[in-house]
C-alpha positions in Angstrom: 4.9 23.0 0.0 7.4 25.4 1.2 5.0 26.9 3.5 4.0 23.2 5.1 7.8 22.6 5.4 8.3 25.8 7.0 5.4 25.3 9.5 6.8 21.9 10.3 10.0 23.1 11.3 8.5 25.9 13.5 6.4 23.2 15.2 9.4 21.2 15.9 11.3 24.2 17.3 8.5 25.3 19.5 7.4 21.9 20.8 10.7 19.6 20.5 9.3 17.1 23.0 6.2 16.1 21.0 8.4 16.0 17.8 10.8 13.7 19.7 8.1 11.6 21.0 6.6 11.0 17.5 10.1 10.5 16.1 10.8 7.8 18.8 7.6 6.2 18.0 8.6 5.9 14.4 11.9 4.5 15.0 10.3 1.9 17.2 7.8 1.0 14.7 10.3 0.6 11.9 12.6 -1.6 14.2 9.8 -3.8 15.5 7.3 -4.0 12.4 8.4 -2.3 9.2 12.0 -3.7 8.8 11.3 -7.2 10.1 8.3 -7.7 8.1 9.4 -6.0 4.7 13.1 -6.0 4.4 13.5 -9.9 3.8 10.6 -10.0 1.4 11.9 -6.9 -0.6 15.2 -8.5 -1.0 13.9 -11.8 -2.2 11.2 -10.0 -4.4 13.8 -7.8 -6.1 16.1 -10.8 -6.5 13.4 -13.0 -8.0 11.9 -10.4 -10.4 15.4 -9.6 -11.7 15.7 -13.1 -12.8 12.4 -13.7 -14.0 11.5 -10.5 -15.8 11.2 -11.5 -19.7 10.6 -14.9 -19.0 7.0 -16.5 -19.9 5.7 -18.1 -16.7 2.6 -20.2 -17.5 1.5 -20.6 -13.9 1.1 -16.6 -13.9 0.0 -16.2 -17.5 -3.7 -16.2 -16.8 -3.6 -13.7 -14.0 -1.1 -11.7 -16.0 -3.7 -11.4 -18.9 -6.5 -10.6 -16.3 -4.4 -7.5 -15.1 -3.2 -6.7 -18.7 0.5 -7.1 -17.9 3.1 -7.2 -20.8 4.0 -10.7 -21.5 7.3 -11.3 -19.7 6.3 -8.9 -16.8 4.1 -11.6 -14.9 6.6 -12.1 -12.2 6.0 -8.4 -11.1 2.6 -9.8 -9.7 4.4 -11.6 -7.0 5.5 -8.7 -5.2 2.5 -6.6 -6.0 0.0 -9.1 -4.8 1.9 -10.6 -1.8 4.8 -8.2 -0.7 2.8 -5.2 0.8 3.5 -1.5 0.1 5.8 -0.5 -1.7 7.6 -3.8 -2.7 5.6 -4.0 -5.9 6.6 -0.3 -6.8 10.3 -1.0 -6.0 10.2 -4.1 -8.4 8.4 -2.2 -11.2 11.1 0.6 -10.8 13.9 -2.0 -10.8 12.5 -3.5 -14.1 12.5 0.1 -15.8 15.8 1.0 -14.5 17.2 -2.3 -16.0 15.6 -1.7 -19.4 13.0 -4.4 -19.2 10.1 -2.2 -19.1 9.4 1.1 -20.9 9.1 4.1 -18.6 5.6 4.8 -19.6 4.5 1.2 -18.9 6.2 1.2 -15.6 4.5 4.4 -14.6 1.0 2.8 -15.6 1.8 -0.5 -13.7 2.5 1.7 -10.5 -1.4 2.4 -10.6 -2.2 -1.3 -9.8 1.0 -3.2 -8.9 1.4 -1.6 -5.5 -0.9 -3.2 -2.9 -1.2 -3.9 0.8 0.0 -7.6 1.6 -1.9 -10.2 3.2 0.6 -10.1 6.2 -0.4 -6.7 6.8 -4.1 -7.3 6.3 -4.3 -10.3 8.4 -1.5 -9.5 10.9 -2.7 -5.8 11.8 -5.8 -4.9 10.1 -7.9 -8.0 10.8 -7.4 -7.8 14.4 -9.3 -4.7 14.6 -12.4 -6.6 13.9 -14.5 -9.3 15.8 -15.5 -11.1 12.5 -12.9 -13.8 11.4 -13.7 -13.2 7.8 -12.9 -9.4 7.6 -9.1 -9.8 6.7 -10.0 -12.0 3.8 -12.8 -9.7 2.8 -10.6 -6.7 2.9 -7.9 -8.5 0.7 -10.6 -9.3 -1.8 -11.7 -5.7 -2.0 -8.1 -4.6 -2.5 -7.5 -7.2 -5.3 -10.8 -6.2 -6.9 -9.9 -2.4 -6.8 -6.5 -3.2 -8.3 -8.1 -5.2 -11.1 -10.7 -2.4 -11.8 -7.7 0.1 -12.1 -5.7 -2.2 -14.3 -8.7 -2.4 -16.8 -9.3 1.5 -16.6 -5.7 2.6 -16.8 -4.1 3.3 -20.4 -3.0 0.1 -22.5 0.3 -1.0 -21.9 2.9 -2.5 -24.5 2.0 -6.4 -25.4 5.4 -7.6 -24.0 8.4 -6.7 -21.9 11.9 -6.3 -23.2 13.7 -9.6 -23.1 17.2 -8.4 -24.3 19.8 -5.8 -23.4 18.9 -5.8 -19.7 21.3 -3.4 -17.6 23.0 -5.1 -14.7 21.9 -3.7 -11.3 22.5 -4.5 -7.7 18.9 -5.9 -6.5 20.3 -6.4 -2.9 21.7 -2.9 -2.8 18.6 -1.4 -4.3 16.5 -3.1 -1.7 18.7 -1.8 1.2 18.4 1.8 -0.1 14.7 1.6 -0.7 14.2 0.2 2.9 16.3 3.3 4.2 13.8 5.7 2.5 10.8 3.8 3.6 12.0 4.0 7.3 12.7 7.8 6.9 9.1 8.4 5.6 7.5 6.4 8.4 9.6 8.2 11.0 8.6 11.7 9.5 5.1 10.9 9.1 4.8 9.5 12.7 6.4 12.7 14.0 3.9 14.7 12.1 1.1 12.9 13.4 2.1 13.2 16.9 1.1 17.0 16.8 -2.6 16.6 15.8 -2.7 13.6 18.1 -1.5 16.0 21.0 -3.3 19.2 20.3 -6.3 18.6 18.1 -8.0 15.5 19.9 -10.4 14.7 17.1 -13.1 12.1 17.7 -13.0 8.4 16.6 -14.1 8.2 12.9 -12.7 11.5 11.8 -9.5 10.9 13.7 -9.2 7.4 12.3 -9.8 8.7 8.9 -7.4 11.7 8.8 -4.6 9.4 10.3 -5.3 6.7 7.5 -5.1 9.4 4.9 -1.7 10.4 6.0 -0.1 7.0 7.3 -1.7 3.9 6.8 -0.6 1.8 9.7 -1.7 4.2 12.2 -5.0 4.6 10.7 -5.6 1.0 10.6 -4.3 0.8 14.4 -7.0 3.4 15.3 -9.9 1.5 13.6 -11.3 0.2 17.0 -12.0 3.9 17.8 -14.9 3.5 15.2 -17.7 1.9 17.1 -19.8 0.6 14.1 -18.2 -2.6 12.6 -19.9 -1.8 9.3 -18.4 1.7 9.2 -15.1 0.3 10.4 -14.9 -2.1 7.5 -15.6 0.4 4.7 -13.2 2.9 6.2 -10.5 0.0 6.5 -11.3 -0.9 2.8 -10.8 2.6 1.5 -7.7 3.2 3.6 -5.8 -0.1 2.6 -6.6 0.5 -1.2 -5.7 4.2 -1.0 -2.4 3.6 1.0 -2.2 7.0 2.4 0.2 10.0 1.7 3.1 8.2 3.4 3.1 5.3 1.0 2.7 7.8 -2.0 5.9 9.4 -0.8 7.6 5.9 -0.3 6.6 5.0 -3.8 8.1 8.4 -5.1 11.4 7.6 -3.2 11.8 3.9 -4.3 10.7 5.0 -8.1 13.2 7.9 -8.9 12.8 9.0 -12.5 9.2 7.7 -12.6 6.2 9.9 -12.7 3.2 9.3 -10.3 0.3 10.6 -12.2 -1.0 7.1 -13.1 -0.1 6.0 -9.5 -2.5 8.4 -7.9 -5.1 7.9 -10.6 -5.0 4.2 -10.2 -5.0 4.6 -6.3 -8.5 6.8 -6.9 -9.9 4.0 -9.0 -8.8 1.3 -6.6 -10.3 3.1 -3.5 -13.6 3.7 -5.4 -14.0 0.0 -6.3 -12.9 -1.3 -3.1 -15.3 0.7 -1.3 -18.1 -0.5 -3.9 -17.2 -4.1 -3.3 -17.2 -3.6 0.4 -20.5 -1.8 0.3 -22.1 -4.8 -1.6 -20.3 -7.3 0.8 -21.9 -5.5 3.8 -25.3 -5.3 2.0 -25.2 -9.1 1.3 -23.9 -10.0 4.7 -26.8 -7.8 6.6 -29.4 -9.6 4.6 -28.3 -12.9 6.1 -27.5 -12.1 9.8 -28.0 -15.5 11.0 -25.4 -17.6 9.0 -21.8 -17.9 9.4 -21.0 -15.6 6.7 -19.5 -12.1 6.9 -21.7 -10.7 9.4 -20.9 -7.2 10.7 -23.3 -7.4 13.7 -22.6 -4.7 16.4 -20.6 -6.5 19.1 -19.9 -5.2 22.6 
């Protein structure tokens, strides 16, 4: 890690122009997309889960059992399934720090309660496809991958803590988390500008490399993949894995929590998301004439 950091500093010294261009792009991305789309939901999610943790929510009880959440922790599914990266992780960390979740349970929940949100999938990723059903199918793949990971990860406690919660400042935590998220976005956009400038990789390889490092940049480059079928599978894998940048964001918003189960869960999610994506493509290609998800080659 020390060698990589030293190389990064050397690159910024030798080519400050490329580094400044990447940082400027990262700042613009934060101001125009990341903060407006994530900060309001992050604040509301942390306020909501702080109030609802420990309460039995009948409306969420069935899906809580489906994912194997401790009783009383069902409210964590709201930011996990709807909030986008890393809102779910931030709310899990808040519950642990308040004493409403055991530390080990919180670490395990990170493996399937940190998912891409529908706003990102339908607002950014779906635009990279001609098929109108692509966004919905990608969300289905991500949800299936998270469910599979929840069943494969170790067993959690039967119920969350309902008493003795430590007072916290959800809005302050949300603001601090937002700052850390923006720092990682700017850092990774700066790093990605160097291979974009010097390596000039071809479409699919460049898209996969970008998505492995930083999800948004990888998804925005999906149109460089000519085949819609390959594009769909690549997108399914990227949105479920989240990329190294999302992993760093998760680490920053979850201080004191280990990420062993997070990365294990991401591997499970990616595998099962790709599996379902492949099955969807196989089914769709058998019925090329219907108004179903049919990734035919379009020009």
